[in-house]
N, C-alpha and C positions, 0 to 999 in steps of 0.2 A: 502611435498608438498611445492615447493617455493610460496610465495605471492607476488603479482605484485602490484605496488603502482599506481593507476589514476587517470587523474581528472574527477570529478563527472560527469560534464558536457564538455560543449563545450570551457570555457574560462580557464583561469588560476587564480582558485581560491580554491575552497574545493576540496579536495583528497580522494580517498578511497581506503581502501586496499581491494584485493579481490583473489581469486585463480579459475581462470577459470576453472581446474581439478576437484574442489568439487563445484563449482557453481558462476553466475555471476549474479549481477543485470542487468536486462532490461529496455528496454525504458519505459514498463509498469511502472516501479516503478517511474520514473521519469514524467511520462503523470499524475499518481495518485497525487503526491505530488504538482503538479503544480495546478490542478483540485479543491485541499482541499480549502477553503472559510474560511480565517481566520481573526477574528476580534480582536480590544483590549482587548473585554471580555475573550477571551479564555486563559486559564491559564494553562492547564494542558492537553495534546495530549499523547495518547497509541498509538502505533505500533505493531501491530500482526504480527507474524512471520517477524522479522524487517530483518533477514538476516545478510548481513555487513551493515546496517543501511542507505543505500542512501536514502530512506523517511524522518527519523528524519535528516539527515544532509541537505537534499535540505529543508526541513519545516524551519531550522534557518535563511534563507535569507528571509521568511515572518513573522516569527512572534518572538516575546520574549517568549513565552510561556515555560514552563517547556516539555519536551520530554522524555517519556520513550520508547525505543523500546524492546521488547521480544519475546524469540525464543528460540527454545528445543534445537537446536544445538548447543553443547559448543564450537566447534572451528569457526562456523559464530560469535559467541558472542566475542569468543576472536578478531577475526578481525575486528568488530565493535567496540569494545573499543578502538583497536588500531588506527583508524580510528580517532574516538572522540577526542582523544589525540592528534593526529597528528595535529587536525586542532582547538587545543584548547578549544573545547565545553564541557570540563567535568562539567561546572556550569550550562549547558542547556541541555545536553542528558544524560539519563542514560540508560545502558544497563542492560536486567534481561535477566539470562538461566532460562527460564523456561516452563511447558507446557503451552500454551493458556489457555487450558481447565480448567487449576488451577488457572488462575490469579486472581481469586475472591478471594483465601486464602492470596493473599498478599496484594491487593489493597483495600478498604472498598467501598462499593455500593457508585453508581451515583459518583464516581472522576474523572471522565475525562469529558472534554468539547467534544472532538473529539479523535474518534477512527479511526485509518488508518489501510487498510489490502489489501495485493496484494496475495490473499489466493492462495490455488492449485486450479485449475481449471477441475482436471479431476476427475472423481470419481475414486477407486481402481479399478471397474473392466471393465473401458474403455478402457484401452490399454493392450494388450496380454503381449508386453513385455517392462516390467518396464527398468530405468536407472540403470545400473550397479552401481553407486556410490548413496549410501542410501540416503546422503542428497541431491539429486538431485530427487529423487524419493518421498520424504517428502515435497520437494518445489513445485512439479509439479500435486502429485495425493493427492487426500484424503485417506491418510494413518496414517496418527496421528491427522489431523483435519478436518472435516465435515464443510459444509458451514454453517449448523444448527448448529453446536457447536460453530462456527465464531459468528453467529448472537445471540446466546444465551448468550455469555459471555459480548459482547458487550451489552446488553441490561442491565446485571449485572450494567457494571461498568460507563456507560453514566449516566451523569445528564439528566432532564427533559428536554427536545428540545435539548441534544446533538445531535453530527451528528455521525453515522457511514458512512464512505467514502471508497469505494474499487472498485478496477476494476473488470471485470469478462467475461467470452466468452456470446456471445449474445446468442448463442444455450442453456444456462439454464436460461435466464432471465425469463419465465414463472415460473420457480421455485424458483428462488430469489424473485419474487413480492409475490409470495404465501405465501414462509416463513418470508418474511417481515412483511405483514399484519399480519400473525399468530400472531407474536412478538409485535404487536404494534408498527410499524415502520411506518413512512409515507413518501412516495416516493417523496423528495425535488424537486432535481436537477439530470439530467440525460445527459448524451453526449455519441453519438455513437462515437466511431473509425475504421476508414476505412482504409486499406491497401493503397489504392488508388483510384482515380475518377472511376467507372467503375466497382469496385469490389464491393461483399458484405461486410459487415460491420464485423468485427470478436467480437470486445472488446465493451464493454460498461463500462463508468465511472457512478458510483452511489453515489448521498449522500442521506441519509436516516435519518429523525430525529424521537429520542424515543419519544413516549409518547406524540407527537403533535398531535394540532386538524388537522383534513384534512384538506387541501385545495388544491391549484392549484400546478402543478407539471411545472417548467420550464426546458424546453428540449433545448438545448444549440445547436449553431450550430454545426455540423457535424466536426470532426478532422480527417484530410488527412495525414498520414506518408507520404507518398512518392509521389510525381511527377512520370511522364509517365519516366522520363531518371532515376529513381532508386536514384535520390537525394532526400533529406528530404526537404518537404515544408517549406514555410516560415514561417509558424505556428510552427511548430516544432523546427524550426531552434531558433525562438524566446525563446520558452520554454529552448533551451539549452543555450543560452547566458542571461538567467534569473538573474538580477544582485539583489543586497541586497536591499529591499525598505526603 
């Protein structure tokens, strides 16, 4: 399978290797990376299911923190490392080929300030016909990583008040909130993502704090992806043109 080199976003800056026959990063990853709230105190970030590493690459525009991407798919990890090297980010990004459920065997407990994840959205039994390419199946369906697996592993690896930041489908929000509460996460920020005005929200961006005291939750203004004519909204175009801070 031949790989292709693309712009990560809309400007001539970061590049990313991908293979559309294998899998390709989606707008979900860019929205998630933009949603992450970084501060100078953030030292270590872990990206679960990093794929070709679009989230770690984007995050280098926002933070000087050390970023690790972890993924079970060997070929995706190879592409991710090639992208890291191409962008000369070896000193900031590390890629690890490992099962996320075993990440606690590699990293010390409470060693990360932020964990990000663009997880599989669908339960293994939700779709009758899986994708023919196994890596695509793993990326979209909970065949190797279930929602609670992700939350449990994040709980182990996050520091107190560390953030688990992820994107998921709105139709699973009730389940998400129940699991976050079960494992002592406090929902801190949330933003609904709509295809366009007049349509139902399909996705939601979530920032949950580990072991933090219960407090108020910030509900951000809704994010609309497309205008009526099918073009990207000004908000999304601004994200695509994000420049290093």
